[in-house]
Every structure is written in C-alpha cells, then in structure tokens.
GUPA-5469 format. One record per atom (N, C-alpha, C, CB): residue number from 1; residue in three letters; atom name; x, y, z. Coordinates in Angstrom, 2 decimals. Glycine has a CB too. Example, Ala and Ser with C-alpha at 12.3 -4.5 7.8 and 13.67 -1.06 7.14 Angstrom:
2
{num->1 | residuo->ALA | atomo->N | x->13.19 | y->-5.69 | z->7.80}
{num->1 | residuo->ALA | atomo->CA | x->12.30 | y->-4.50 | z->7.80}
{num->1 | residuo->ALA | atomo->C | x->13.20 | y->-3.30 | z->7.80}
{num->1 | residuo->ALA | atomo->CB | x->11.31 | y->-4.47 | z->9.05}
{num->2 | residuo->SER | atomo->N | x->12.85 | y->-2.25 | z->7.08}
{num->2 | residuo->SER | atomo->CA | x->13.67 | y->-1.06 | z->7.14}
{num->2 | residuo->SER | atomo->C | x->12.90 | y->0.03 | z->7.87}
{num->2 | residuo->SER | atomo->CB | x->14.08 | y->-0.60 | z->5.72}
***
This chain:
79
{num->1 | residuo->MET | atomo->N | x->-14.48 | y->51.15 | z->7.07}
{num->1 | residuo->MET | atomo->CA | x->-14.20 | y->51.53 | z->8.33}
{num->1 | residuo->MET | atomo->C | x->-13.55 | y->50.74 | z->9.35}
{num->1 | residuo->MET | atomo->CB | x->-15.21 | y->51.87 | z->8.76}
{num->2 | residuo->THR | atomo->N | x->-12.83 | y->51.06 | z->10.37}
{num->2 | residuo->THR | atomo->CA | x->-12.63 | y->49.74 | z->10.88}
{num->2 | residuo->THR | atomo->C | x->-11.89 | y->50.51 | z->12.45}
{num->2 | residuo->THR | atomo->CB | x->-11.49 | y->48.54 | z->9.67}
{num->3 | residuo->ARG | atomo->N | x->-12.33 | y->49.95 | z->13.35}
{num->3 | residuo->ARG | atomo->CA | x->-12.43 | y->50.16 | z->14.30}
{num->3 | residuo->ARG | atomo->C | x->-11.55 | y->49.17 | z->15.79}
{num->3 | residuo->ARG | atomo->CB | x->-13.69 | y->50.26 | z->14.09}
{num->4 | residuo->LEU | atomo->N | x->-10.15 | y->49.58 | z->16.29}
{num->4 | residuo->LEU | atomo->CA | x->-10.27 | y->48.54 | z->16.86}
{num->4 | residuo->LEU | atomo->C | x->-10.38 | y->48.86 | z->18.39}
{num->4 | residuo->LEU | atomo->CB | x->-9.24 | y->47.69 | z->16.45}
{num->5 | residuo->VAL | atomo->N | x->-11.32 | y->48.11 | z->19.26}
{num->5 | residuo->VAL | atomo->CA | x->-11.50 | y->48.49 | z->20.49}
{num->5 | residuo->VAL | atomo->C | x->-11.24 | y->47.45 | z->21.22}
{num->5 | residuo->VAL | atomo->CB | x->-12.65 | y->49.00 | z->20.76}
{num->6 | residuo->GLU | atomo->N | x->-10.66 | y->47.46 | z->23.00}
{num->6 | residuo->GLU | atomo->CA | x->-10.59 | y->46.51 | z->23.43}
{num->6 | residuo->GLU | atomo->C | x->-11.50 | y->46.20 | z->25.34}
{num->6 | residuo->GLU | atomo->CB | x->-9.07 | y->46.44 | z->23.17}
{num->7 | residuo->LEU | atomo->N | x->-11.55 | y->44.77 | z->25.05}
{num->7 | residuo->LEU | atomo->CA | x->-13.02 | y->45.02 | z->25.54}
{num->7 | residuo->LEU | atomo->C | x->-12.42 | y->43.95 | z->26.78}
{num->7 | residuo->LEU | atomo->CB | x->-14.67 | y->44.49 | z->24.32}
{num->8 | residuo->ASP | atomo->N | x->-12.46 | y->44.19 | z->28.55}
{num->8 | residuo->ASP | atomo->CA | x->-12.16 | y->42.98 | z->29.04}
{num->8 | residuo->ASP | atomo->C | x->-12.92 | y->42.03 | z->29.02}
{num->8 | residuo->ASP | atomo->CB | x->-11.86 | y->43.01 | z->30.02}
{num->9 | residuo->GLY | atomo->N | x->-14.41 | y->41.84 | z->28.92}
{num->9 | residuo->GLY | atomo->CA | x->-15.26 | y->40.98 | z->29.07}
{num->9 | residuo->GLY | atomo->C | x->-14.72 | y->39.78 | z->28.92}
{num->9 | residuo->GLY | atomo->CB | x->-16.21 | y->41.16 | z->28.37}
{num->10 | residuo->THR | atomo->N | x->-15.24 | y->38.18 | z->29.33}
{num->10 | residuo->THR | atomo->CA | x->-14.47 | y->36.85 | z->29.15}
{num->10 | residuo->THR | atomo->C | x->-16.11 | y->36.45 | z->29.43}
{num->10 | residuo->THR | atomo->CB | x->-12.88 | y->36.27 | z->30.35}
{num->11 | residuo->GLY | atomo->N | x->-17.57 | y->36.65 | z->29.44}
{num->11 | residuo->GLY | atomo->CA | x->-18.24 | y->35.73 | z->29.25}
{num->11 | residuo->GLY | atomo->C | x->-19.89 | y->36.73 | z->29.02}
{num->11 | residuo->GLY | atomo->CB | x->-17.96 | y->34.58 | z->30.55}
{num->12 | residuo->PRO | atomo->N | x->-21.07 | y->35.93 | z->29.15}
{num->12 | residuo->PRO | atomo->CA | x->-21.74 | y->36.26 | z->28.30}
{num->12 | residuo->PRO | atomo->C | x->-21.98 | y->37.67 | z->29.33}
{num->12 | residuo->PRO | atomo->CB | x->-22.89 | y->35.16 | z->27.77}
{num->13 | residuo->ARG | atomo->N | x->-22.72 | y->38.53 | z->29.28}
{num->13 | residuo->ARG | atomo->CA | x->-24.02 | y->39.43 | z->30.07}
{num->13 | residuo->ARG | atomo->C | x->-25.35 | y->39.24 | z->30.18}
{num->13 | residuo->ARG | atomo->CB | x->-24.18 | y->40.58 | z->29.62}
{num->14 | residuo->LYS | atomo->N | x->-25.93 | y->38.73 | z->30.88}
{num->14 | residuo->LYS | atomo->CA | x->-27.27 | y->38.56 | z->31.33}
{num->14 | residuo->LYS | atomo->C | x->-27.46 | y->40.41 | z->31.96}
{num->14 | residuo->LYS | atomo->CB | x->-27.39 | y->37.03 | z->32.70}
{num->15 | residuo->LEU | atomo->N | x->-29.05 | y->40.27 | z->30.54}
{num->15 | residuo->LEU | atomo->CA | x->-29.71 | y->41.30 | z->31.16}
{num->15 | residuo->LEU | atomo->C | x->-30.77 | y->41.26 | z->32.31}
{num->15 | residuo->LEU | atomo->CB | x->-30.22 | y->41.85 | z->30.24}
{num->16 | residuo->ASP | atomo->N | x->-31.32 | y->41.84 | z->33.59}
{num->16 | residuo->ASP | atomo->CA | x->-31.69 | y->41.66 | z->34.42}
{num->16 | residuo->ASP | atomo->C | x->-33.00 | y->42.70 | z->34.24}
{num->16 | residuo->ASP | atomo->CB | x->-30.70 | y->41.68 | z->35.35}
{num->17 | residuo->PRO | atomo->N | x->-33.90 | y->42.82 | z->35.24}
{num->17 | residuo->PRO | atomo->CA | x->-35.34 | y->43.93 | z->34.66}
{num->17 | residuo->PRO | atomo->C | x->-34.38 | y->45.36 | z->34.77}
{num->17 | residuo->PRO | atomo->CB | x->-37.22 | y->44.01 | z->36.09}
{num->18 | residuo->SER | atomo->N | x->-33.44 | y->45.31 | z->35.57}
{num->18 | residuo->SER | atomo->CA | x->-33.07 | y->46.92 | z->36.02}
{num->18 | residuo->SER | atomo->C | x->-32.26 | y->47.65 | z->34.87}
{num->18 | residuo->SER | atomo->CB | x->-32.03 | y->46.99 | z->37.51}
{num->19 | residuo->ASP | atomo->N | x->-32.12 | y->46.58 | z->34.29}
{num->19 | residuo->ASP | atomo->CA | x->-31.61 | y->47.08 | z->32.62}
{num->19 | residuo->ASP | atomo->C | x->-32.26 | y->48.24 | z->31.94}
{num->19 | residuo->ASP | atomo->CB | x->-31.90 | y->45.92 | z->31.51}
{num->20 | residuo->VAL | atomo->N | x->-33.62 | y->48.03 | z->31.96}
{num->20 | residuo->VAL | atomo->CA | x->-34.35 | y->48.33 | z->31.17}
{num->20 | residuo->VAL | atomo->C | x->-34.60 | y->49.55 | z->31.79}
{num->20 | residuo->VAL | atomo->CB | x->-35.30 | y->47.47 | z->30.85}
{num->21 | residuo->ASP | atomo->N | x->-34.07 | y->50.63 | z->30.13}
{num->21 | residuo->ASP | atomo->CA | x->-34.39 | y->51.92 | z->30.80}
{num->21 | residuo->ASP | atomo->C | x->-35.83 | y->51.73 | z->31.11}
{num->21 | residuo->ASP | atomo->CB | x->-34.09 | y->53.26 | z->29.90}
{num->22 | residuo->ASP | atomo->N | x->-36.10 | y->52.79 | z->32.16}
{num->22 | residuo->ASP | atomo->CA | x->-37.64 | y->53.40 | z->32.29}
{num->22 | residuo->ASP | atomo->C | x->-38.60 | y->54.40 | z->31.90}
{num->22 | residuo->ASP | atomo->CB | x->-37.78 | y->53.64 | z->33.13}
{num->23 | residuo->GLU | atomo->N | x->-38.32 | y->55.01 | z->30.78}
{num->23 | residuo->GLU | atomo->CA | x->-38.48 | y->56.04 | z->30.28}
{num->23 | residuo->GLU | atomo->C | x->-38.99 | y->55.74 | z->29.11}
{num->23 | residuo->GLU | atomo->CB | x->-37.51 | y->56.74 | z->30.29}
{num->24 | residuo->LYS | atomo->N | x->-37.83 | y->55.32 | z->28.07}
{num->24 | residuo->LYS | atomo->CA | x->-37.95 | y->54.33 | z->26.48}
{num->24 | residuo->LYS | atomo->C | x->-38.33 | y->53.08 | z->26.65}
{num->24 | residuo->LYS | atomo->CB | x->-36.55 | y->54.08 | z->25.62}
{num->25 | residuo->GLY | atomo->N | x->-37.81 | y->52.56 | z->27.85}
{num->25 | residuo->GLY | atomo->CA | x->-39.09 | y->50.38 | z->27.97}
{num->25 | residuo->GLY | atomo->C | x->-38.15 | y->49.89 | z->26.73}
{num->25 | residuo->GLY | atomo->CB | x->-41.96 | y->50.26 | z->27.14}
{num->26 | residuo->ASP | atomo->N | x->-36.66 | y->50.13 | z->26.18}
{num->26 | residuo->ASP | atomo->CA | x->-36.03 | y->49.53 | z->26.81}
{num->26 | residuo->ASP | atomo->C | x->-34.38 | y->49.47 | z->26.43}
{num->26 | residuo->ASP | atomo->CB | x->-36.73 | y->48.48 | z->26.83}
{num->27 | residuo->VAL | atomo->N | x->-34.13 | y->48.22 | z->25.97}
{num->27 | residuo->VAL | atomo->CA | x->-32.01 | y->48.39 | z->26.43}
{num->27 | residuo->VAL | atomo->C | x->-31.40 | y->48.57 | z->24.76}
{num->27 | residuo->VAL | atomo->CB | x->-30.92 | y->46.16 | z->27.43}
{num->28 | residuo->ALA | atomo->N | x->-30.69 | y->49.11 | z->25.18}
{num->28 | residuo->ALA | atomo->CA | x->-29.88 | y->49.87 | z->23.88}
{num->28 | residuo->ALA | atomo->C | x->-28.16 | y->49.00 | z->23.90}
{num->28 | residuo->ALA | atomo->CB | x->-29.69 | y->52.07 | z->24.31}
{num->29 | residuo->ILE | atomo->N | x->-28.06 | y->47.83 | z->23.08}
{num->29 | residuo->ILE | atomo->CA | x->-26.68 | y->47.12 | z->23.21}
{num->29 | residuo->ILE | atomo->C | x->-25.92 | y->47.91 | z->22.50}
{num->29 | residuo->ILE | atomo->CB | x->-26.54 | y->45.65 | z->22.71}
{num->30 | residuo->CYS | atomo->N | x->-25.48 | y->48.26 | z->22.07}
{num->30 | residuo->CYS | atomo->CA | x->-23.64 | y->48.61 | z->22.19}
{num->30 | residuo->CYS | atomo->C | x->-23.22 | y->48.51 | z->20.73}
{num->30 | residuo->CYS | atomo->CB | x->-22.54 | y->47.25 | z->23.24}
{num->31 | residuo->GLN | atomo->N | x->-22.47 | y->48.53 | z->19.64}
{num->31 | residuo->GLN | atomo->CA | x->-22.35 | y->47.92 | z->18.97}
{num->31 | residuo->GLN | atomo->C | x->-21.04 | y->48.44 | z->17.78}
{num->31 | residuo->GLN | atomo->CB | x->-23.61 | y->47.73 | z->18.72}
{num->32 | residuo->CYS | atomo->N | x->-20.15 | y->49.89 | z->18.51}
{num->32 | residuo->CYS | atomo->CA | x->-19.36 | y->50.58 | z->18.74}
{num->32 | residuo->CYS | atomo->C | x->-18.28 | y->50.19 | z->19.01}
{num->32 | residuo->CYS | atomo->CB | x->-19.66 | y->51.15 | z->19.34}
{num->33 | residuo->GLY | atomo->N | x->-18.49 | y->49.92 | z->20.31}
{num->33 | residuo->GLY | atomo->CA | x->-17.23 | y->48.95 | z->21.02}
{num->33 | residuo->GLY | atomo->C | x->-16.67 | y->50.92 | z->22.09}
{num->33 | residuo->GLY | atomo->CB | x->-15.38 | y->47.89 | z->19.07}
{num->34 | residuo->LEU | atomo->N | x->-17.64 | y->51.72 | z->22.43}
{num->34 | residuo->LEU | atomo->CA | x->-16.70 | y->52.80 | z->22.77}
{num->34 | residuo->LEU | atomo->C | x->-17.79 | y->53.61 | z->23.75}
{num->34 | residuo->LEU | atomo->CB | x->-16.02 | y->53.73 | z->21.30}
{num->35 | residuo->SER | atomo->N | x->-18.65 | y->52.65 | z->24.04}
{num->35 | residuo->SER | atomo->CA | x->-19.70 | y->52.86 | z->25.00}
{num->35 | residuo->SER | atomo->C | x->-18.99 | y->52.92 | z->26.92}
{num->35 | residuo->SER | atomo->CB | x->-20.89 | y->51.37 | z->24.62}
{num->36 | residuo->ASP | atomo->N | x->-19.48 | y->54.08 | z->27.46}
{num->36 | residuo->ASP | atomo->CA | x->-18.48 | y->53.76 | z->28.62}
{num->36 | residuo->ASP | atomo->C | x->-20.27 | y->53.08 | z->30.22}
{num->36 | residuo->ASP | atomo->CB | x->-17.10 | y->56.07 | z->29.13}
{num->37 | residuo->SER | atomo->N | x->-20.52 | y->52.93 | z->29.30}
{num->37 | residuo->SER | atomo->CA | x->-21.84 | y->51.77 | z->30.05}
{num->37 | residuo->SER | atomo->C | x->-21.99 | y->50.64 | z->29.00}
{num->37 | residuo->SER | atomo->CB | x->-23.71 | y->52.60 | z->30.27}
{num->38 | residuo->PHE | atomo->N | x->-20.38 | y->50.04 | z->28.08}
{num->38 | residuo->PHE | atomo->CA | x->-20.55 | y->48.88 | z->27.37}
{num->38 | residuo->PHE | atomo->C | x->-20.81 | y->47.60 | z->28.28}
{num->38 | residuo->PHE | atomo->CB | x->-19.36 | y->48.71 | z->26.53}
{num->39 | residuo->PRO | atomo->N | x->-21.88 | y->46.83 | z->27.81}
{num->39 | residuo->PRO | atomo->CA | x->-21.80 | y->46.39 | z->26.55}
{num->39 | residuo->PRO | atomo->C | x->-23.56 | y->47.46 | z->26.60}
{num->39 | residuo->PRO | atomo->CB | x->-21.56 | y->44.27 | z->26.21}
{num->40 | residuo->PHE | atomo->N | x->-23.80 | y->48.50 | z->27.31}
{num->40 | residuo->PHE | atomo->CA | x->-24.96 | y->49.52 | z->26.31}
{num->40 | residuo->PHE | atomo->C | x->-24.90 | y->50.48 | z->25.98}
{num->40 | residuo->PHE | atomo->CB | x->-26.02 | y->49.84 | z->26.60}
{num->41 | residuo->CYS | atomo->N | x->-25.48 | y->50.81 | z->25.50}
{num->41 | residuo->CYS | atomo->CA | x->-25.17 | y->51.80 | z->24.40}
{num->41 | residuo->CYS | atomo->C | x->-25.55 | y->53.40 | z->24.83}
{num->41 | residuo->CYS | atomo->CB | x->-26.07 | y->51.34 | z->23.04}
{num->42 | residuo->ASP | atomo->N | x->-24.27 | y->54.31 | z->25.48}
{num->42 | residuo->ASP | atomo->CA | x->-24.24 | y->55.26 | z->25.41}
{num->42 | residuo->ASP | atomo->C | x->-24.83 | y->56.46 | z->24.63}
{num->42 | residuo->ASP | atomo->CB | x->-23.52 | y->55.12 | z->25.44}
{num->43 | residuo->GLY | atomo->N | x->-24.27 | y->56.66 | z->23.31}
{num->43 | residuo->GLY | atomo->CA | x->-23.89 | y->57.28 | z->22.36}
{num->43 | residuo->GLY | atomo->C | x->-22.95 | y->57.35 | z->21.94}
{num->43 | residuo->GLY | atomo->CB | x->-24.07 | y->58.02 | z->22.36}
{num->44 | residuo->SER | atomo->N | x->-22.04 | y->56.72 | z->22.89}
{num->44 | residuo->SER | atomo->CA | x->-20.08 | y->57.21 | z->22.33}
{num->44 | residuo->SER | atomo->C | x->-20.60 | y->56.76 | z->20.45}
{num->44 | residuo->SER | atomo->CB | x->-18.01 | y->55.43 | z->23.38}
{num->45 | residuo->HIS | atomo->N | x->-21.09 | y->56.21 | z->19.68}
{num->45 | residuo->HIS | atomo->CA | x->-21.16 | y->55.97 | z->18.29}
{num->45 | residuo->HIS | atomo->C | x->-21.15 | y->57.53 | z->17.78}
{num->45 | residuo->HIS | atomo->CB | x->-22.54 | y->55.01 | z->17.83}
{num->46 | residuo->ARG | atomo->N | x->-21.62 | y->58.21 | z->17.97}
{num->46 | residuo->ARG | atomo->CA | x->-22.04 | y->59.39 | z->17.45}
{num->46 | residuo->ARG | atomo->C | x->-20.55 | y->59.67 | z->17.16}
{num->46 | residuo->ARG | atomo->CB | x->-22.98 | y->60.42 | z->18.41}
{num->47 | residuo->ARG | atomo->N | x->-19.71 | y->59.71 | z->17.73}
{num->47 | residuo->ARG | atomo->CA | x->-18.65 | y->60.29 | z->17.48}
{num->47 | residuo->ARG | atomo->C | x->-17.49 | y->59.80 | z->16.00}
{num->47 | residuo->ARG | atomo->CB | x->-18.10 | y->60.13 | z->18.83}
{num->48 | residuo->THR | atomo->N | x->-18.89 | y->58.55 | z->15.74}
{num->48 | residuo->THR | atomo->CA | x->-17.51 | y->57.74 | z->14.26}
{num->48 | residuo->THR | atomo->C | x->-18.42 | y->58.01 | z->13.09}
{num->48 | residuo->THR | atomo->CB | x->-17.02 | y->55.40 | z->14.27}
{num->49 | residuo->GLU | atomo->N | x->-19.31 | y->59.26 | z->13.14}
{num->49 | residuo->GLU | atomo->CA | x->-20.26 | y->58.63 | z->12.29}
{num->49 | residuo->GLU | atomo->C | x->-19.53 | y->59.41 | z->11.17}
{num->49 | residuo->GLU | atomo->CB | x->-21.98 | y->58.83 | z->12.57}
{num->50 | residuo->ASP | atomo->N | x->-18.23 | y->60.28 | z->11.17}
{num->50 | residuo->ASP | atomo->CA | x->-17.31 | y->60.92 | z->9.96}
{num->50 | residuo->ASP | atomo->C | x->-15.91 | y->59.95 | z->9.65}
{num->50 | residuo->ASP | atomo->CB | x->-16.75 | y->62.63 | z->10.48}
{num->51 | residuo->GLU | atomo->N | x->-16.02 | y->58.95 | z->10.13}
{num->51 | residuo->GLU | atomo->CA | x->-14.97 | y->58.24 | z->9.92}
{num->51 | residuo->GLU | atomo->C | x->-15.21 | y->57.58 | z->8.69}
{num->51 | residuo->GLU | atomo->CB | x->-14.68 | y->57.41 | z->10.98}
{num->52 | residuo->ALA | atomo->N | x->-14.20 | y->56.98 | z->7.43}
{num->52 | residuo->ALA | atomo->CA | x->-13.45 | y->56.73 | z->6.83}
{num->52 | residuo->ALA | atomo->C | x->-13.96 | y->54.92 | z->6.07}
{num->52 | residuo->ALA | atomo->CB | x->-12.22 | y->57.05 | z->7.76}
{num->53 | residuo->GLU | atomo->N | x->-13.86 | y->55.44 | z->5.02}
{num->53 | residuo->GLU | atomo->CA | x->-14.93 | y->53.54 | z->4.95}
{num->53 | residuo->GLU | atomo->C | x->-12.82 | y->52.94 | z->5.23}
{num->53 | residuo->GLU | atomo->CB | x->-16.33 | y->52.70 | z->2.06}
{num->54 | residuo->ALA | atomo->N | x->-11.75 | y->53.43 | z->3.91}
{num->54 | residuo->ALA | atomo->CA | x->-10.39 | y->52.89 | z->3.85}
{num->54 | residuo->ALA | atomo->C | x->-10.21 | y->53.52 | z->5.19}
{num->54 | residuo->ALA | atomo->CB | x->-9.32 | y->53.30 | z->2.53}
{num->55 | residuo->GLU | atomo->N | x->-10.60 | y->53.59 | z->6.17}
{num->55 | residuo->GLU | atomo->CA | x->-9.58 | y->54.15 | z->7.25}
{num->55 | residuo->GLU | atomo->C | x->-9.34 | y->52.92 | z->8.55}
{num->55 | residuo->GLU | atomo->CB | x->-10.33 | y->55.75 | z->7.98}
{num->56 | residuo->THR | atomo->N | x->-8.86 | y->52.72 | z->9.36}
{num->56 | residuo->THR | atomo->CA | x->-8.89 | y->51.94 | z->11.03}
{num->56 | residuo->THR | atomo->C | x->-8.28 | y->53.51 | z->12.22}
{num->56 | residuo->THR | atomo->CB | x->-7.17 | y->50.03 | z->11.09}
{num->57 | residuo->TYR | atomo->N | x->-9.75 | y->52.89 | z->12.74}
{num->57 | residuo->TYR | atomo->CA | x->-8.77 | y->53.60 | z->14.55}
{num->57 | residuo->TYR | atomo->C | x->-9.18 | y->53.24 | z->15.26}
{num->57 | residuo->TYR | atomo->CB | x->-8.66 | y->55.04 | z->15.24}
{num->58 | residuo->VAL | atomo->N | x->-7.93 | y->54.21 | z->16.35}
{num->58 | residuo->VAL | atomo->CA | x->-8.51 | y->53.27 | z->18.02}
{num->58 | residuo->VAL | atomo->C | x->-8.75 | y->54.47 | z->18.60}
{num->58 | residuo->VAL | atomo->CB | x->-7.21 | y->52.12 | z->19.20}
{num->59 | residuo->TYR | atomo->N | x->-9.41 | y->54.94 | z->19.51}
{num->59 | residuo->TYR | atomo->CA | x->-9.98 | y->55.22 | z->20.33}
{num->59 | residuo->TYR | atomo->C | x->-9.76 | y->55.44 | z->21.54}
{num->59 | residuo->TYR | atomo->CB | x->-10.52 | y->54.76 | z->20.25}
{num->60 | residuo->ARG | atomo->N | x->-8.60 | y->56.19 | z->22.16}
{num->60 | residuo->ARG | atomo->CA | x->-7.92 | y->56.48 | z->24.06}
{num->60 | residuo->ARG | atomo->C | x->-8.50 | y->57.52 | z->24.45}
{num->60 | residuo->ARG | atomo->CB | x->-6.13 | y->56.87 | z->24.41}
{num->61 | residuo->ASP | atomo->N | x->-8.98 | y->57.86 | z->25.63}
{num->61 | residuo->ASP | atomo->CA | x->-8.88 | y->58.90 | z->26.25}
{num->61 | residuo->ASP | atomo->C | x->-10.07 | y->60.34 | z->25.71}
{num->61 | residuo->ASP | atomo->CB | x->-7.33 | y->59.11 | z->26.09}
{num->62 | residuo->GLY | atomo->N | x->-10.91 | y->59.41 | z->24.33}
{num->62 | residuo->GLY | atomo->CA | x->-11.48 | y->60.39 | z->24.34}
{num->62 | residuo->GLY | atomo->C | x->-11.75 | y->60.61 | z->22.62}
{num->62 | residuo->GLY | atomo->CB | x->-10.67 | y->61.40 | z->25.20}
{num->63 | residuo->GLU | atomo->N | x->-10.20 | y->60.60 | z->22.16}
{num->63 | residuo->GLU | atomo->CA | x->-9.77 | y->60.77 | z->21.28}
{num->63 | residuo->GLU | atomo->C | x->-9.17 | y->60.08 | z->19.57}
{num->63 | residuo->GLU | atomo->CB | x->-9.32 | y->61.12 | z->21.95}
{num->64 | residuo->ARG | atomo->N | x->-10.02 | y->60.49 | z->18.97}
{num->64 | residuo->ARG | atomo->CA | x->-9.52 | y->59.55 | z->17.96}
{num->64 | residuo->ARG | atomo->C | x->-8.48 | y->59.74 | z->17.48}
{num->64 | residuo->ARG | atomo->CB | x->-10.18 | y->59.39 | z->17.02}
{num->65 | residuo->ALA | atomo->N | x->-8.08 | y->58.21 | z->16.78}
{num->65 | residuo->ALA | atomo->CA | x->-6.20 | y->57.99 | z->15.75}
{num->65 | residuo->ALA | atomo->C | x->-6.66 | y->57.33 | z->14.65}
{num->65 | residuo->ALA | atomo->CB | x->-4.64 | y->56.74 | z->16.54}
{num->66 | residuo->VAL | atomo->N | x->-5.99 | y->57.46 | z->13.93}
{num->66 | residuo->VAL | atomo->CA | x->-5.63 | y->56.61 | z->12.62}
{num->66 | residuo->VAL | atomo->C | x->-4.97 | y->55.81 | z->12.32}
{num->66 | residuo->VAL | atomo->CB | x->-5.34 | y->56.99 | z->11.88}
{num->67 | residuo->VAL | atomo->N | x->-5.21 | y->53.88 | z->12.60}
{num->67 | residuo->VAL | atomo->CA | x->-3.72 | y->53.78 | z->12.43}
{num->67 | residuo->VAL | atomo->C | x->-3.31 | y->53.50 | z->10.76}
{num->67 | residuo->VAL | atomo->CB | x->-3.16 | y->52.45 | z->13.45}
{num->68 | residuo->ASP | atomo->N | x->-1.87 | y->53.55 | z->11.65}
{num->68 | residuo->ASP | atomo->CA | x->-1.03 | y->53.26 | z->10.54}
{num->68 | residuo->ASP | atomo->C | x->-1.46 | y->52.34 | z->10.25}
{num->68 | residuo->ASP | atomo->CB | x->0.22 | y->53.17 | z->10.58}
{num->69 | residuo->ARG | atomo->N | x->-0.75 | y->51.00 | z->10.94}
{num->69 | residuo->ARG | atomo->CA | x->-0.32 | y->49.34 | z->10.58}
{num->69 | residuo->ARG | atomo->C | x->-0.77 | y->48.89 | z->12.45}
{num->69 | residuo->ARG | atomo->CB | x->2.08 | y->49.02 | z->9.92}
{num->70 | residuo->VAL | atomo->N | x->-1.00 | y->47.57 | z->12.47}
{num->70 | residuo->VAL | atomo->CA | x->-0.98 | y->46.48 | z->13.36}
{num->70 | residuo->VAL | atomo->C | x->-0.24 | y->45.92 | z->13.50}
{num->70 | residuo->VAL | atomo->CB | x->-1.57 | y->45.79 | z->13.33}
{num->71 | residuo->VAL | atomo->N | x->0.03 | y->45.74 | z->14.34}
{num->71 | residuo->VAL | atomo->CA | x->1.32 | y->44.17 | z->14.86}
{num->71 | residuo->VAL | atomo->C | x->1.06 | y->43.69 | z->15.35}
{num->71 | residuo->VAL | atomo->CB | x->2.48 | y->43.97 | z->15.49}
{num->72 | residuo->THR | atomo->N | x->0.67 | y->42.23 | z->15.42}
{num->72 | residuo->THR | atomo->CA | x->0.44 | y->41.34 | z->16.06}
{num->72 | residuo->THR | atomo->C | x->2.00 | y->41.30 | z->16.90}
{num->72 | residuo->THR | atomo->CB | x->-0.11 | y->40.17 | z->15.16}
{num->73 | residuo->ALA | atomo->N | x->2.07 | y->40.41 | z->18.27}
{num->73 | residuo->ALA | atomo->CA | x->3.50 | y->40.08 | z->19.29}
{num->73 | residuo->ALA | atomo->C | x->3.60 | y->39.34 | z->17.94}
{num->73 | residuo->ALA | atomo->CB | x->3.55 | y->39.11 | z->21.19}
{num->74 | residuo->GLU | atomo->N | x->3.41 | y->37.91 | z->17.20}
{num->74 | residuo->GLU | atomo->CA | x->4.37 | y->37.74 | z->16.79}
{num->74 | residuo->GLU | atomo->C | x->4.98 | y->38.25 | z->15.72}
{num->74 | residuo->GLU | atomo->CB | x->4.35 | y->36.91 | z->16.79}
{num->75 | residuo->GLU | atomo->N | x->5.05 | y->39.28 | z->15.08}
{num->75 | residuo->GLU | atomo->CA | x->5.48 | y->40.48 | z->14.21}
{num->75 | residuo->GLU | atomo->C | x->6.53 | y->40.68 | z->15.03}
{num->75 | residuo->GLU | atomo->CB | x->4.48 | y->41.79 | z->13.97}
{num->76 | residuo->ALA | atomo->N | x->6.39 | y->41.59 | z->16.38}
{num->76 | residuo->ALA | atomo->CA | x->6.77 | y->42.39 | z->17.28}
{num->76 | residuo->ALA | atomo->C | x->8.43 | y->41.76 | z->17.50}
{num->76 | residuo->ALA | atomo->CB | x->5.65 | y->42.36 | z->18.61}
{num->77 | residuo->ASP | atomo->N | x->8.14 | y->40.18 | z->18.19}
{num->77 | residuo->ASP | atomo->CA | x->9.24 | y->39.62 | z->17.99}
{num->77 | residuo->ASP | atomo->C | x->10.38 | y->38.74 | z->16.98}
{num->77 | residuo->ASP | atomo->CB | x->9.03 | y->39.26 | z->18.62}
{num->78 | residuo->GLY | atomo->N | x->9.51 | y->38.49 | z->15.47}
{num->78 | residuo->GLY | atomo->CA | x->10.18 | y->38.67 | z->14.56}
{num->78 | residuo->GLY | atomo->C | x->10.39 | y->37.25 | z->14.01}
{num->78 | residuo->GLY | atomo->CB | x->11.26 | y->39.43 | z->14.90}
{num->79 | residuo->GLU | atomo->N | x->8.78 | y->37.06 | z->14.33}
{num->79 | residuo->GLU | atomo->CA | x->8.81 | y->35.36 | z->14.60}
{num->79 | residuo->GLU | atomo->C | x->7.87 | y->35.45 | z->13.48}
{num->79 | residuo->GLU | atomo->CB | x->8.25 | y->34.47 | z->16.29}
***
C-alpha cells in the first residue's frame, strides 16, 4: 500500500518535557502521516489497517479514496 500525505513542516520538531504523556510516560511518533497532532501519534493509523497492498490511498476530510494515478506538475504542463 502507498499513502499520499501532505505535510507542511519545514524542519525538525524538537521534543521537550511537555511532549511526554504523563500517564504512559512515553512519546509516540506518527508514522502514517494522518495524525491531527502530527508529528505525534493520535491513533489515526487505525483507519489504515485494511488498506490493500497494491493500492495508493489519499485521505481528505476523514475520508479515504483510492488514487487512480499521480500526475506531476511537469506532466500536467505537457513537459
């Protein structure tokens, strides 16, 4: 499976003591790219559990869609 994810970060996120979960004593980093509290995990990855290996997905407004094909700006401009 492949997932298209839009991120707006331009640099590293430095962790500080307030990032540690007081109850669990840990920090979970998002690896799916869907977390509303990115770069921290909020459990959004649970929505990806039934993704098929051969598909590419995009998530928008909480909805998942299969991507038919990806077109780059150069392809769209005919270059």
